[in-house]
C-alpha positions as CSV (number, residue, x, y, z in Angstrom):
1,X,108.7,109.3,98.4
2,X,108.2,112.9,97.3
3,X,107.1,114.8,94.3
4,X,109.8,116.6,92.2
5,X,109.6,118.6,89.0
6,X,112.5,119.1,86.7
7,X,114.7,117.2,89.1
8,X,114.1,119.7,92.0
9,X,111.7,119.8,94.9
10,X,109.2,122.6,94.1
11,X,108.3,125.3,96.6
12,X,106.0,124.0,99.3
13,X,103.2,126.4,98.3
14,X,103.3,125.4,94.6
15,X,103.4,121.7,95.5
16,X,100.5,122.1,98.0
17,X,98.4,124.0,95.4
18,X,99.0,121.3,92.7
19,X,98.4,118.4,95.1
20,X,95.1,119.9,96.3
21,X,94.0,120.7,92.8
22,X,94.8,117.1,91.6
23,X,93.1,115.5,94.5
24,X,89.9,117.6,94.0
25,X,89.8,116.8,90.3
26,X,90.4,113.1,91.0
27,X,87.7,113.0,93.7
28,X,85.1,114.5,91.3
29,X,86.1,112.2,88.4
30,X,86.1,109.0,90.5
31,X,82.8,109.8,92.2
32,X,81.1,110.6,88.9
33,X,81.3,107.0,87.9
34,X,79.8,105.6,91.1
35,X,76.3,107.1,91.2
36,X,75.0,103.6,90.8
37,X,77.2,102.1,93.5
38,X,75.3,99.9,96.0
39,X,76.8,98.4,99.2
40,X,76.0,94.9,98.1
41,X,77.2,92.7,95.4
42,X,76.3,89.4,93.7
43,X,77.6,86.4,95.5
44,X,79.2,83.7,93.4
45,X,81.2,80.6,94.1
46,X,84.6,79.7,93.0
47,X,85.6,76.2,91.7
48,X,86.1,75.0,95.3
49,X,82.7,76.2,96.4
50,X,83.9,79.2,98.4
51,X,81.7,82.3,98.2
52,X,83.0,85.6,96.8
53,X,81.6,88.9,95.8
54,X,81.2,89.0,92.0
55,X,82.0,91.9,89.7
56,X,81.9,94.8,89.9
57,X,82.4,94.7,93.7
58,X,84.6,91.6,93.9
59,X,86.5,92.4,97.0
60,X,88.6,89.5,98.3
61,X,88.5,87.7,95.0
62,X,91.8,87.3,93.1
63,X,90.2,88.3,89.8
64,X,88.3,91.3,90.9
65,X,87.8,94.3,88.6
66,X,90.8,96.6,89.3
67,X,88.9,99.8,89.1
68,X,85.9,98.6,91.1
69,X,86.7,100.8,94.1
70,X,86.3,104.6,93.8
71,X,89.0,105.1,96.5
72,X,91.6,103.3,94.4
73,X,90.4,105.0,91.3
74,X,90.8,108.4,93.0
75,X,94.3,107.7,94.0
76,X,95.2,106.5,90.5
77,X,93.7,109.6,88.9
78,X,95.4,112.0,91.4
79,X,98.8,110.4,90.6
80,X,98.1,110.7,86.9
81,X,97.2,114.4,87.3
82,X,100.5,115.1,89.1
83,X,102.5,113.3,86.4
84,X,100.6,115.3,83.8
85,X,101.7,118.5,85.5
86,X,105.3,117.4,85.1
87,X,105.9,115.9,88.6
88,X,107.8,112.7,89.2
89,X,107.6,110.6,92.4
90,X,111.1,109.8,93.7
91,X,112.6,108.3,96.8
92,X,113.6,110.8,99.5
93,X,117.4,111.0,100.0
94,X,118.2,109.9,103.6
95,X,121.7,110.1,105.0
96,X,124.8,108.5,103.5
97,X,125.2,104.8,104.0
98,X,127.9,103.8,106.5
């Protein structure tokens, strides 16, 4: 996969500058929400009695809060920023099929 804008691969310098800018902005935004983050969570039990980490840090639970991890939130925000700048993520063209 690679980022393209207006159907063309941008110059490496421009792509690098936009990527770094978006990643920095995404990092700052994602970290601003997590000042209250603690490395522990409430432990609950599912209907079968199995323990799981409850919201907001429900790792390993099928119904966890989707934005409960700042790393995932950072990646989502960086991608949003690139798309807002006009980029699109497309598959890389490899060779012709035989």
